[in-house]
C-alpha positions in Angstrom: -20.8 -38.6 -13.4 -18.6 -35.4 -13.6 -17.7 -33.8 -16.8 -13.9 -33.6 -17.6 -12.5 -31.6 -20.4 -10.6 -34.4 -22.0 -8.8 -31.9 -24.2 -6.6 -31.3 -21.2 -5.3 -34.8 -20.6 -2.3 -33.6 -18.6 -4.5 -31.9 -16.1 -6.9 -34.8 -15.8 -4.0 -37.0 -15.0 -3.0 -34.6 -12.2 -6.6 -34.4 -10.9 -6.5 -38.2 -10.6 -3.2 -38.0 -8.8 -5.0 -36.3 -5.9 -6.2 -39.7 -4.8 -2.9 -41.4 -5.5 -0.9 -38.8 -3.5 -3.1 -39.4 -0.5 -2.9 -43.1 -0.3 -1.4 -44.5 -3.5 -4.3 -46.9 -3.7 -8.0 -46.4 -3.3 -8.2 -49.2 -0.7 -6.6 -46.8 1.9 -9.8 -44.9 1.8 -12.0 -48.0 2.2 -10.2 -49.3 5.3 -10.0 -48.1 8.9 -6.7 -46.5 9.9 -5.3 -44.3 12.7 -5.3 -40.6 11.8 -3.6 -37.7 13.6 -4.7 -34.3 12.7 -5.0 -30.7 13.9 -8.5 -29.5 14.8 -9.8 -26.5 13.0 -13.3 -25.0 12.5 -14.8 -24.0 9.2 -16.8 -20.8 10.0 -19.5 -20.3 7.3 -21.3 -17.0 6.6 -24.6 -18.0 5.0 -27.5 -16.2 3.3 -29.9 -17.4 6.0 -31.3 -14.4 7.7 -32.0 -16.3 10.9 -29.0 -18.6 11.2 -26.4 -16.1 9.8 -23.4 -18.4 10.4 -22.5 -22.0 11.1 -19.4 -23.9 12.3 -18.2 -27.3 11.4 -15.2 -29.2 12.7 -12.4 -30.0 10.2 -8.9 -31.4 10.5 -5.5 -30.6 9.0 -3.6 -33.7 8.1 0.1 -33.8 7.2 0.6 -35.1 3.7 4.1 -35.6 2.5 5.8 -32.2 2.8 2.5 -30.3 3.1 -1.0 -30.6 4.5 -4.6 -31.4 3.5 -7.8 -30.2 5.1 -10.6 -32.7 5.8 -14.1 -32.3 7.0 -14.9 -34.5 10.1 -17.9 -36.6 9.7 -19.2 -38.5 12.7 -17.2 -36.7 15.4 -19.0 -37.7 18.6 -21.1 -34.9 20.2 -20.1 -35.9 23.7 -16.4 -35.5 22.7 -16.9 -32.0 21.3 -19.0 -31.0 24.3 -16.2 -32.1 26.6 -13.2 -30.9 24.6 -14.6 -28.2 22.3 -13.1 -25.3 24.2 -9.7 -27.0 24.0 -10.1 -27.7 20.3 -11.0 -24.1 19.7 -7.6 -22.8 20.9 -5.6 -23.9 17.8 -3.2 -26.4 19.3 -5.4 -29.5 19.7 -4.2 -32.5 17.8 -6.8 -35.3 17.5 -5.9 -39.0 17.4 -8.7 -40.9 15.6 -8.2 -44.6 15.9 -10.3 -46.5 13.3 -11.1 -43.5 11.1 -11.6 -43.7 7.3 -10.8 -41.4 4.5 -13.9 -40.8 2.5 -14.3 -41.8 -1.2 -16.3 -40.4 -4.1 -18.7 -37.7 -2.8 -17.2 -38.2 0.6 -13.8 -37.4 -0.7 -12.3 -34.7 1.4 -13.9 -36.1 4.6 -12.6 -38.2 7.5 -15.3 -40.6 8.4 -15.4 -41.5 12.1 -17.4 -44.7 12.6 -19.2 -45.4 15.9 -16.5 -48.0 16.7 -13.7 -45.5 16.3 -11.9 -44.1 19.3 -11.2 -40.3 19.4 -8.8 -38.7 21.8 -6.7 -35.6 22.3 -2.9 -35.8 22.0 -1.1 -34.7 25.1 0.2 -31.2 25.5 3.9 -32.1 25.2 3.3 -34.2 22.1 1.2 -31.4 20.5 4.0 -28.9 21.0 6.4 -31.3 19.4 4.0 -31.9 16.5 3.6 -28.2 15.8 7.4 -27.9 15.6 7.3 -30.2 12.5 5.9 -27.2 10.7 8.9 -25.0 11.7 9.2 -23.6 8.1 5.5 -23.0 7.8 4.1 -19.5 7.3 0.7 -20.8 8.2 1.3 -22.7 11.4 3.3 -20.6 13.9 4.3 -21.6 17.4 1.6 -19.2 18.5 -1.3 -19.8 16.0 -3.0 -16.6 17.0 -0.1 -14.3 16.3 -1.5 -11.8 13.9 1.6 -9.5 13.7 4.4 -8.9 11.4 4.6 -9.2 7.6 1.7 -11.3 6.2 1.9 -12.5 2.6 -1.5 -12.9 0.9 -2.3 -15.0 -2.1 -5.8 -14.7 -3.7 -6.7 -17.4 -6.2 -9.3 -16.4 -8.8 -11.2 -19.6 -9.7 -13.1 -20.4 -12.9 -14.8 -23.8 -13.3 -16.2 -25.5 -16.4 -19.7 -24.4 -15.5 -19.4 -20.9 -14.0 -17.1 -18.0 -13.1 -16.9 -15.1 -10.7 -18.2 -11.6 -11.5 -15.5 -9.2 -10.1 -12.6 -8.6 -12.3 -9.0 -9.0 -11.4 -8.5 -5.3 -11.3 -11.4 -4.9 -8.8 -10.1 -7.6 -6.6 -6.5 -6.3 -6.5 -7.9 -2.9 -5.7 -9.9 -4.3 -2.8 -6.8 -6.2 -1.5 -4.2 -3.5 -1.8 -5.7 -0.3 -3.3 -3.8 -0.5 -6.6 -6.5 1.7 -8.3 -6.9 4.2 -5.5 -9.5 2.6 -3.2 -9.0 3.9 0.3 -10.9 1.0 2.0 -8.9 -2.2 1.4 -7.9 -5.4 3.2 -4.5 -3.8 3.7 -5.7 -0.4 4.9 -8.0 -1.9 7.5 -5.5 -4.4 8.9 -2.4 -2.2 8.7 -4.4 0.8 9.9 -6.1 -0.9 12.9 -2.9 -2.6 13.9 -0.9 0.7 13.6 1.5 -1.2 11.2 2.1 -4.1 13.6 0.8 -6.1 10.7 2.0 -5.5 7.1 -0.2 -7.0 4.4 1.7 -7.7 1.2 1.0 -9.7 -1.9 2.8 -13.0 -2.4 5.0 -13.6 -5.4 6.3 -16.7 -7.2 5.7 -18.9 -10.2 2.4 -18.0 -11.8 1.7 -15.6 -8.9 1.2 -11.9 -9.9 1.5 -9.6 -6.9 -0.7 -11.6 -4.7 -3.0 -13.1 -7.5 -3.1 -16.5 -9.2 -5.6 -18.0 -11.6 -7.1 -21.5 -11.2 -9.3 -23.5 -13.6 -11.5 -26.3 -12.2 -12.0 -29.1 -14.7 -15.0 -30.2 -12.7 -18.5 -28.5 -12.4 -18.3 -26.7 -9.1 -22.1 -26.5 -8.8 -22.4 -30.2 -8.0 -19.5 -30.5 -5.6 -19.6 -30.6 -1.8 -17.3 -28.4 0.2 -14.8 -31.2 1.0 -14.1 -31.8 -2.6 -13.9 -28.1 -3.5 -11.3 -27.5 -0.8 -9.1 -30.5 -1.6 -9.3 -29.9 -5.3 -8.3 -26.2 -5.1 -5.5 -26.8 -2.7 -4.1 -29.4 -5.0 -4.7 -27.3 -8.1 -2.9 -24.3 -6.6 0.1 -26.5 -5.8 0.2 -27.6 -9.4 -0.3 -24.1 -10.8 2.5 -22.4 -8.8 4.7 -25.5 -9.1 5.3 -25.7 -5.3 4.1 -28.7 -3.3 4.6 -26.8 0.0 1.9 -24.2 0.1 2.8 -23.3 3.6 6.1 -21.8 2.4 4.4 -19.6 -0.2 2.0 -17.3 1.8 0.6 -16.8 5.3 -3.0 -16.4 4.1 -4.7 -18.0 1.1 -8.0 -16.5 -0.2 -9.9 -18.5 -2.8 -12.4 -16.5 -4.8 -14.8 -19.1 -6.1 -18.0 -19.0 -8.3 -21.3 -19.0 -6.6 -23.4 -21.4 -8.8 -25.2 -24.5 -7.6 -27.3 -25.3 -4.6 -24.6 -25.3 -2.0 -22.5 -22.3 -3.0 -25.5 -20.1 -3.9 -26.5 -20.2 -0.2 -23.2 -19.1 1.3 -21.1 -16.0 1.2 -17.8 -17.2 2.7 -16.2 -19.8 4.8 -12.8 -19.7 6.6 -10.7 -22.0 8.8 -9.6 -21.1 12.2 -5.8 -21.2 12.9 -5.1 -22.2 9.3 -4.6 -19.5 6.7 -7.2 -20.5 4.3 -10.4 -18.7 3.4 -13.0 -19.0 0.6 -15.1 -16.1 -0.6 -18.0 -16.7 -3.0 -18.4 -14.6 -6.2 -19.4 -11.0 -5.5 -18.3 -11.2 -1.9 -14.7 -11.6 -3.0 -14.5 -7.8 -3.6 -15.8 -6.6 -0.2 -12.9 -5.7 2.2 -15.0 -6.4 5.3 -15.5 -10.0 4.1 -11.8 -10.3 3.4 -10.8 -9.0 6.8 -13.3 -11.1 8.7 -12.2 -14.3 7.0 -8.5 -13.6 7.6 -9.2 -12.8 11.3 -10.8 -16.2 11.6 -7.5 -17.6 10.4 -5.9 -16.3 13.6 -8.6 -17.9 15.9 -11.1 -15.2 16.5 -14.7 -15.8 15.6 -17.8 -13.6 15.4 -19.1 -10.7 17.4 -22.8 -10.7 18.1 -25.6 -9.3 20.1 -27.9 -11.6 22.2 -30.0 -13.5 19.7 -27.9 -12.7 16.7 -24.3 -14.0 16.5 -23.1 -11.5 13.9 -25.2 -8.5 15.1 -22.4 -6.4 16.6 -21.9 -3.4 14.4 -19.3 -1.8 16.5 -16.4 -3.9 15.1 -15.4 -5.7 11.9 -16.1 -9.2 13.3 -19.9 -8.7 13.5 -22.2 -7.4 10.8 -20.5 -7.4 7.3 -21.2 -4.9 4.5 -21.6 -5.5 0.8 -19.6 -2.4 -0.1 -16.1 -1.5 -1.4 -16.2 2.0 0.3 -17.7 1.3 3.7 -17.1 0.9 6.7 -13.8 2.1 8.2 -13.8 0.4 11.6 -11.7 -1.9 13.7 -12.5 -4.5 16.3 -14.7 -4.6 19.4 -13.4 -4.5 23.0 -12.7 -8.3 23.3 -11.0 -8.7 19.9 -9.0 -5.5 20.4 -7.6 -6.9 23.6 -7.0 -10.4 22.2 -5.2 -9.3 19.1 -2.4 -7.8 21.1 -1.9 -4.8 18.9 -2.4 -2.3 21.7 -0.6 -4.4 24.4 0.9 -1.3 26.1 -2.6 0.2 26.3 -4.5 -2.7 27.7 -4.9 -4.1 31.2 -6.4 -7.2 32.8 -8.2 -6.6 36.1 -9.1 -9.3 38.7 -12.0 -7.8 40.6 -12.1 -11.0 42.8 -8.9 -9.7 44.4 -9.3 -5.9 44.1 -13.1 -5.5 44.5 -13.1 -2.2 42.7 -11.3 -0.5 39.8 -11.5 2.9 38.1 -9.6 4.2 35.0 -9.7 6.0 31.7 -10.5 4.5 28.3 -9.5 6.0 24.9 -10.6 5.0 21.4 -8.6 2.9 19.0 -8.1 6.1 16.9 -6.4 7.8 19.8 -3.9 5.0 20.5 -0.8 6.9 19.5 -1.8 10.0 21.4 -2.7 8.2 24.6 -0.7 8.1 27.8 0.4 5.2 30.0 -2.6 5.5 32.3 -5.1 5.4 29.5 -6.4 2.1 27.9 -7.7 1.0 24.5 -9.4 -2.1 26.0 -9.8 -3.5 29.5 -10.3 -7.1 30.4 -12.2 -8.1 33.6 -11.3 -11.7 34.0 -13.8 -14.0 35.8 -11.7 -17.0 36.4 -13.8 -19.2 34.1 -14.6 -19.2 30.4 -16.5 -15.9 30.1 -14.6 -12.6 30.6 -15.9 -9.0 30.2 -14.3 -6.3 28.2 -14.7 -2.5 28.1 -13.8 -0.1 25.3 -14.5 3.6 24.5 -16.1 3.4 21.0 -14.6 6.6 19.7 -15.9 7.2 16.2 -12.9 8.8 14.6 -10.1 8.1 12.1 -9.7 4.4 11.2 -12.8 3.6 13.4 -15.0 6.5 12.1 -17.7 4.2 10.7 -18.4 2.1 13.9 -22.0 1.3 13.5 -23.5 1.3 17.0 -22.9 3.1 20.3 -20.6 5.8 18.8 -18.6 7.7 21.4 -20.0 5.5 24.2 -18.5 2.8 26.4 -19.2 -0.7 25.2 -19.5 -3.7 27.4 -18.6 -7.1 25.7 -18.7 -10.6 27.1 -16.4 -13.1 25.4 -16.5 -16.9 25.4 -13.0 -18.4 25.5 -11.6 -15.9 23.0 -14.1 -17.1 20.4 -17.6 -15.8 20.1 -18.1 -12.4 21.8 -21.4 -10.6 22.7 -22.0 -6.9 22.7 -24.1 -6.3 25.9 -24.5 -2.6 26.3 -23.4 0.9 25.2 -23.2 3.3 28.1 -23.3 7.1 28.2 -22.0 9.2 31.1 -23.8 8.3 34.3 -25.1 5.0 33.0 -24.3 1.6 34.3 -24.5 -2.1 33.4 -24.9 -4.9 35.9 -23.7 -8.4 35.2 -25.8 -11.5 36.0 -23.2 -13.1 38.3 -19.5 -13.0 37.7 -17.7 -16.3 36.9 -18.1 -18.6 39.8 -19.1 -15.7 42.1 -22.8 -15.2 42.8 -22.1 -11.5 43.2 -22.6 -9.1 40.3 -20.3 -6.5 38.8 -21.5 -3.0 38.1 -19.7 -1.2 35.3 -20.4 2.5 35.4 -19.4 5.4 33.2 -18.3 8.3 35.4 -17.7 10.8 32.6 -17.1 11.1 28.9 -14.9 14.0 27.8 -15.1 14.6 24.1 -13.3 18.0 24.4 -10.1 16.8 25.9 -6.9 16.8 23.9 -7.4 13.0 23.8 -11.1 12.2 24.2 -11.6 9.7 27.0 -14.2 7.9 29.1 -13.7 7.4 32.8 -15.2 4.1 34.1 -15.5 2.3 37.3 -16.1 -1.4 38.1 -17.3 -2.7 41.5 -17.9 -6.3 42.6 -20.7 -7.2 45.0 -21.4 -4.9 47.9 -18.5 -2.5 47.1 -19.7 1.1 46.6 -19.3 2.6 43.1 -16.3 4.9 42.8 -18.2 7.7 41.1 
């Protein structure tokens, strides 16, 4: 049994309304029904030194004028193996025939029995479905569009059994630098994007420059994630007196207490292509955690090294730091290309047609000083799921604290714009050879011809050759 503070009858009534609003009667949750929902992943950063992260499929379901997020329980493995890459792109609507909405401790879950039929909605229907969210800040026509003004709302959560340790002042400083911090969510995103993104605090009823306060009338230490997510989304609607969260902000960050068996083992979890992230206790105050969670909201996942999926220290989507002052760095080669912030300084090369390529790379910090024939990131597309990316990891300015391979050329392989892998850091004269290249049995040799640190705009000249083609330097 859960403890309710019966001194707050009005709130208890509204908690109970969660069930009523999502079915009017409990029997809806006990019977099979047809459910249409948008696939999303919950990406969890754990305290497990070996695992590091985990990913679980969830679904966004339209509910009246807004949405709810449900964990998917029983999604067939053969379905995710076949369609997982499509589901990871942010526009995949699932049709679950014979699904069930969970009850009690399964509240917040969609139960998929073995007898249920799961399919993907067609592309045309999916496009029409997304248009139903035309007024949504959170679901754009392009769900990966991380540009323009982005309104942020952080909800500070206290439950009946525990609270967070960072103060509101510390959290607002880590978000927007109100107390003078140089390293903030805003400074990293605005700085790395060269103001193509503008992070601002949301405002409205019971919202104070991007901050709101929520009280949980349930002991959070005993609750599974599905109930925590559903409860807090509902509680926020009630607190800010707006049933349409998607009109209030682009990105919602919930700062939640870290007590109990489940929450004490995780640091954060975020949803892909949906602007919702959860940071646990002390991790709420660290800008690198904020930025990584928000970047997940736009579809990009982690950056790793072979054997460690968050081991890449060159960019913000790999190893994260428990610090309010460090590090100043941007994104690795793959993420820099995919975000589109440097679009006029990126290029995609098809070596299967050209055979060879040579050009100059500059660092992210040199973006404004670069010329048309210099590139911040280069994509070498393979024709299948895994592409290769090169970047000059110039340790200066906004990228001065990049952790590995400073002032070297980095080679990154990316899996369908999701997980990326740092493969090498190359000095002048060094090369990296791929193990095959897409469907081609031939290898590609990436070679650094020179690195000029004394040029007006420091650069690295690189060549790429496929198969038997001779290196260009």
